[in-house]
ROVO-129843 format. One line per 2 residues: number of its first residue (from 1); their letters; for each residue x, y, z of C-alpha. Coordinates in nm, 3 decimals, decimal comma. Example, Ala and Ser with C-alpha at 12.3 -4.5 7.8 and 13.67 -1.06 7.14 Angstrom:
2
1	as	1,230 -0,450 0,780 | 1,367 -0,106 0,714
END
This chain:
196
1	xx	0,000 0,000 0,000 | 0,297 0,225 -0,051
3	xx	0,099 0,410 -0,321 | -0,152 0,536 -0,065
5	xx	0,124 0,654 0,167 | 0,283 0,844 -0,121
7	xx	-0,053 0,992 -0,215 | -0,119 1,100 0,143
9	xx	0,221 1,271 0,152 | 0,148 1,445 -0,178
11	xx	-0,186 1,566 -0,046 | -0,025 1,708 0,267
13	xx	0,229 1,887 0,049 | -0,022 2,049 -0,186
15	xx	-0,330 2,102 0,028 | -0,191 2,352 0,273
17	xx	-0,484 2,574 0,361 | -0,757 2,379 0,180
19	xx	-1,082 2,351 0,363 | -1,215 2,002 0,425
21	xx	-1,490 1,861 0,207 | -1,834 1,980 0,302
23	xx	-2,020 1,764 0,548 | -2,318 1,594 0,391
25	xx	-2,393 1,310 0,162 | -2,185 1,422 -0,140
27	xx	-1,808 1,459 -0,113 | -1,697 1,775 -0,290
29	xx	-1,342 1,804 -0,423 | -1,102 2,079 -0,319
31	xx	-0,843 2,056 -0,599 | -0,674 1,828 -0,851
33	xx	-0,402 1,585 -0,749 | -0,200 1,325 -0,937
35	xx	-0,332 0,971 -0,958 | -0,181 0,710 -0,727
37	xx	0,135 0,545 -0,864 | 0,044 0,279 -1,118
39	xx	-0,311 0,400 -1,177 | -0,242 0,575 -1,510
41	xx	-0,099 0,257 -1,659 | -0,416 0,072 -1,553
43	xx	-0,619 0,330 -1,748 | -0,420 0,238 -2,059
45	xx	-0,476 -0,135 -2,004 | -0,847 -0,109 -1,917
47	xx	-1,050 0,127 -2,135 | -1,352 0,099 -1,903
49	xx	-1,154 0,230 -1,602 | -1,106 0,587 -1,721
51	xx	-1,317 0,631 -2,033 | -1,667 0,666 -2,171
53	xx	-1,836 0,835 -1,874 | -2,183 0,839 -2,030
55	xx	-2,201 0,468 -2,108 | -2,473 0,288 -1,913
57	xx	-2,819 0,394 -1,814 | -2,970 0,618 -1,552
59	xx	-3,110 0,437 -1,248 | -3,317 0,551 -0,956
61	xx	-3,155 0,516 -0,615 | -3,354 0,204 -0,514
63	xx	-3,252 0,016 -0,830 | -2,895 0,146 -0,811
65	xx	-2,855 0,035 -0,448 | -2,982 -0,311 -0,539
67	xx	-2,731 -0,337 -0,826 | -2,451 -0,205 -0,600
69	xx	-2,531 -0,454 -0,321 | -2,531 -0,746 -0,564
71	xx	-2,199 -0,648 -0,726 | -2,032 -0,576 -0,391
73	xx	-2,137 -0,911 -0,242 | -2,052 -1,102 -0,561
75	xx	-1,698 -0,964 -0,586 | -1,632 -0,990 -0,212
77	xx	-1,733 -1,358 -0,219 | -1,537 -1,437 -0,537
79	xx	-1,194 -1,319 -0,421 | -0,947 -1,425 -0,156
81	xx	-0,800 -1,118 0,017 | -0,424 -1,102 -0,030
83	xx	-0,164 -0,828 0,010 | -0,085 -0,644 -0,314
85	xx	0,266 -0,782 -0,357 | 0,158 -1,142 -0,312
87	xx	-0,149 -1,094 -0,532 | 0,032 -0,977 -0,847
89	xx	0,401 -0,986 -0,757 | 0,441 -0,609 -0,792
91	xx	0,394 -0,309 -0,562 | 0,159 -0,031 -0,671
93	xx	0,022 -0,233 -0,962 | -0,341 -0,154 -1,030
95	xx	-0,502 -0,449 -1,206 | -0,793 -0,684 -1,203
97	xx	-0,747 -0,976 -0,962 | -0,518 -1,259 -1,069
99	xx	-0,604 -1,621 -0,986 | -0,898 -1,518 -0,768
101	xx	-0,680 -1,317 -0,529 | -0,638 -0,948 -0,468
103	xx	-0,599 -0,656 -0,234 | -0,839 -0,365 -0,194
105	xx	-0,729 -0,211 -0,528 | -0,816 -0,529 -0,715
107	xx	-1,156 -0,553 -0,547 | -1,236 -0,191 -0,634
109	xx	-1,140 -0,234 -1,000 | -1,335 -0,558 -1,041
111	xx	-1,642 -0,399 -0,882 | -1,619 -0,104 -1,120
113	xx	-1,582 -0,334 -1,421 | -1,872 -0,553 -1,304
115	xx	-2,103 -0,256 -1,248 | -2,024 -0,098 -1,585
117	xx	-2,083 -0,435 -1,756 | -2,423 -0,446 -1,582
119	xx	-2,524 -0,106 -1,720 | -2,421 0,123 -1,433
121	xx	-2,306 0,461 -1,565 | -1,930 0,506 -1,543
123	xx	-1,968 0,874 -1,448 | -2,140 0,757 -1,128
125	xx	-1,842 0,543 -1,018 | -1,500 0,650 -0,887
127	xx	-1,213 0,468 -0,720 | -1,110 0,641 -0,396
129	xx	-0,818 0,615 -0,156 | -0,891 0,641 0,214
131	xx	-0,759 0,573 0,561 | -0,966 0,301 0,726
133	xx	-1,088 0,321 1,087 | -0,745 0,212 1,211
135	xx	-0,560 0,465 0,996 | -0,445 0,207 0,741
137	xx	-0,426 0,284 0,370 | -0,721 0,144 0,178
139	xx	-0,894 0,170 -0,162 | -1,270 0,156 -0,219
141	xx	-1,517 0,217 -0,499 | -1,755 0,511 -0,463
143	xx	-2,095 0,533 -0,631 | -2,273 0,866 -0,669
145	xx	-2,649 0,836 -0,638 | -2,913 1,108 -0,617
147	xx	-2,907 1,060 -0,239 | -2,531 1,102 -0,206
149	xx	-2,200 0,918 -0,232 | -2,192 0,551 -0,130
151	xx	-1,901 0,314 -0,071 | -1,840 -0,041 -0,194
153	xx	-1,574 -0,199 0,025 | -1,403 -0,538 0,032
155	xx	-1,420 -0,531 0,414 | -1,801 -0,542 0,424
157	xx	-2,093 -0,650 0,208 | -2,291 -0,347 0,329
159	xx	-2,323 -0,043 0,105 | -2,277 0,264 0,323
161	xx	-2,290 0,636 0,278 | -1,933 0,769 0,283
163	xx	-1,996 0,944 0,615 | -2,112 0,616 0,777
165	xx	-1,787 0,430 0,704 | -1,562 0,588 0,968
167	xx	-1,303 0,631 0,692 | -1,099 0,939 0,612
169	xx	-1,129 1,008 0,240 | -0,813 1,144 0,080
171	xx	-0,864 1,148 -0,297 | -1,070 0,992 -0,573
173	xx	-1,114 0,979 -0,946 | -1,295 1,277 -1,093
175	xx	-1,644 1,150 -1,176 | -1,654 1,342 -1,506
177	xx	-1,294 1,294 -1,627 | -1,182 0,968 -1,477
179	xx	-0,821 0,999 -1,589 | -0,794 1,281 -1,333
181	xx	-0,792 1,261 -0,954 | -0,903 1,514 -0,693
183	xx	-0,842 1,578 -0,325 | -1,155 1,527 -0,115
185	xx	-1,029 1,532 0,249 | -1,320 1,434 0,468
187	xx	-1,369 1,211 0,768 | -1,233 1,173 1,121
189	xx	-0,862 1,220 1,038 | -0,901 1,488 0,768
191	xx	-0,790 1,762 1,010 | -0,444 1,605 1,030
193	xx	-0,392 1,703 0,666 | -0,501 2,064 0,708
195	xx	-0,258 2,354 0,740 | 0,059 2,151 0,703
END
């Protein structure tokens, strides 16, 4: 998870006096930031990861939550959690799972691919990097619904609003231009990144 540590350091370096994301159900960005190491090469390998934001169909929140729950549970059950290095043999390598194993990055990418294949609009999905409740680096998939931003996580089959996870959100893909990333700083540890 070295990539998340590097990203956190980069955020601290560039954020300075940024204000944290607004409280509420939608996480607003504060500024652009570089993608985590290895993410750009994944965009080149997987066209669905960073392209065609309007593919898919519009869904109401009830239908979208049902589709999200099914994809989250399906992917969580299909993979064996493994550290990134042992999953693919490389550090900071964003890819789909290999041989049914993966770390949080692999889960997030497979969930995004699965949802897009099932008709979910790509501009409603974004990979995000966070600190989990214990302060560990973690990657999740976010889904933007009319009712706010929700999180698909390999640590739970529940779909939760971002502000119900207990996570500190650092950065995510831009929903509209998914080759770009943006700082979102929100959650219990966000203040540690302010004013430094």
